[in-house]
C-alpha positions in Angstrom: 208.6 -22.2 -76.3 206.3 -21.4 -79.2 204.3 -18.2 -79.0 200.6 -19.0 -78.5 199.3 -16.6 -81.1 202.2 -17.0 -83.5 201.7 -17.7 -87.2 204.1 -20.0 -89.1 204.3 -20.8 -92.8 205.9 -23.4 -94.8 209.3 -22.4 -96.3 208.6 -22.5 -100.0 210.0 -23.0 -102.6 212.6 -25.2 -100.9 210.0 -27.3 -99.1 207.7 -29.4 -101.2 204.8 -31.2 -99.6 201.6 -33.1 -100.3 199.1 -34.9 -98.1 198.0 -38.3 -99.4 195.6 -40.6 -97.5 196.0 -38.7 -94.2 199.8 -38.6 -94.4 201.8 -35.4 -95.1 204.9 -36.1 -97.1 207.4 -33.3 -96.9 210.7 -32.9 -98.9 213.4 -30.4 -98.2 214.9 -29.7 -101.6 217.9 -28.0 -100.1 219.3 -31.0 -98.2 217.4 -34.0 -99.6 215.8 -35.0 -96.4 212.2 -36.1 -96.5 209.7 -36.3 -93.7 206.4 -37.9 -92.8 203.6 -36.7 -90.5 200.4 -38.8 -90.1 197.2 -38.4 -88.2 197.3 -35.4 -85.8 200.7 -34.3 -87.3 199.2 -34.2 -90.8 196.3 -32.1 -89.4 198.7 -29.7 -87.8 200.8 -29.4 -91.0 197.8 -28.7 -93.1 196.5 -26.1 -90.6 199.9 -24.3 -90.7 199.6 -24.4 -94.5 196.1 -22.9 -94.3 197.3 -20.0 -92.3 196.0 -21.0 -88.8 198.0 -19.6 -85.9 199.1 -21.8 -83.0 196.0 -20.9 -80.9 193.6 -21.8 -83.7 195.5 -25.1 -84.3 195.4 -26.0 -80.6 191.7 -25.2 -80.3 190.8 -27.2 -83.4 192.9 -30.2 -82.3 191.6 -30.2 -78.8 188.0 -29.9 -79.9 188.1 -32.4 -82.7 190.0 -35.1 -80.8 188.3 -34.3 -77.5 191.5 -33.8 -75.5 192.6 -31.3 -73.0 193.7 -28.0 -74.6 196.9 -28.0 -72.5 197.8 -31.4 -73.9 197.0 -30.1 -77.4 199.2 -27.0 -76.9 202.1 -29.1 -75.6 202.0 -31.5 -78.5 201.7 -28.7 -81.1 204.6 -26.7 -79.5 206.9 -29.7 -79.6 206.0 -30.4 -83.2 206.5 -26.8 -84.3 209.9 -26.7 -82.6 210.8 -29.9 -84.5 209.6 -28.3 -87.8 211.5 -25.1 -87.1 214.7 -27.0 -86.2 214.5 -29.0 -89.5 214.0 -25.7 -91.5 210.5 -26.8 -92.7 208.6 -23.8 -91.4 209.3 -20.2 -90.3 207.6 -17.5 -88.3 205.3 -15.3 -90.4 203.3 -12.2 -90.0 199.8 -12.5 -88.6 197.2 -13.2 -91.2 193.5 -12.6 -90.4 192.3 -14.6 -93.4 192.1 -18.0 -91.6 188.5 -19.0 -90.8 188.5 -21.9 -88.3 184.7 -22.7 -88.6 184.0 -25.7 -90.7 187.6 -26.9 -91.0 187.6 -30.6 -91.7 190.8 -32.2 -90.4 192.6 -34.8 -92.6 192.3 -37.5 -90.0 188.5 -37.2 -90.0 188.3 -37.9 -93.7 189.0 -41.6 -93.1 187.5 -42.1 -89.7 184.8 -40.2 -87.9 186.4 -40.6 -84.5 190.1 -41.0 -85.0 192.3 -41.8 -82.0 194.5 -39.0 -80.7 198.1 -39.9 -81.0 200.8 -37.3 -80.2 202.3 -36.0 -83.4 205.7 -37.1 -84.4 207.9 -35.9 -87.3 209.6 -38.8 -88.9 212.8 -37.9 -90.7 214.4 -39.9 -93.5 217.8 -39.3 -95.0 218.2 -42.5 -97.1 217.4 -40.8 -100.4 219.5 -37.6 -100.0 221.8 -38.3 -102.9 219.0 -39.0 -105.2 216.8 -36.1 -104.1 219.7 -33.7 -104.5 220.2 -34.6 -108.1 218.5 -32.0 -110.2 217.7 -33.6 -113.6 216.6 -30.4 -115.1 219.9 -28.5 -114.5 222.5 -31.2 -113.9 222.0 -33.5 -116.9 225.2 -34.7 -118.5 225.0 -33.8 -122.2 226.7 -36.9 -123.3 224.8 -39.5 -121.3 221.5 -37.6 -120.7 221.6 -38.7 -117.0 221.6 -36.4 -114.0 225.0 -36.0 -112.4 225.8 -34.5 -109.0 227.1 -31.0 -108.7 230.9 -30.7 -108.4 230.4 -29.7 -104.7 228.5 -33.0 -104.1 231.1 -35.4 -105.5 233.4 -37.0 -103.0 237.0 -36.7 -104.0 
């Protein structure tokens, strides 16, 4: 179970992410997996990124989506466990800098009253080989194209 007052942070630099049109797109540069969170999931991801602890996140989600706080806490706990299991976030020290007042959730940018949908982390592995190529460091001098590291080549 996730600690109610626990802070989490995104595991940078190996995790790259951006939120576009209400969808958080997350890439794990260590293993080539990429992930998607939309709606409530994108809101939770961005709140983690902003330094909110799990209690702040739960309160904001419950208030903004007008759902029961227990339901909010349950959904957030499940998502954070998924994020931890995938190595996308890690526990961090408490940071008092987060100010929950006036936070505008991503889902509300497009719709004043978005529907609450339990957050779900979507995982994609179909581009692992491509994402693991590092064109800056692994370029073949002769061809100029990225090549896999020796450890990534099937023999």
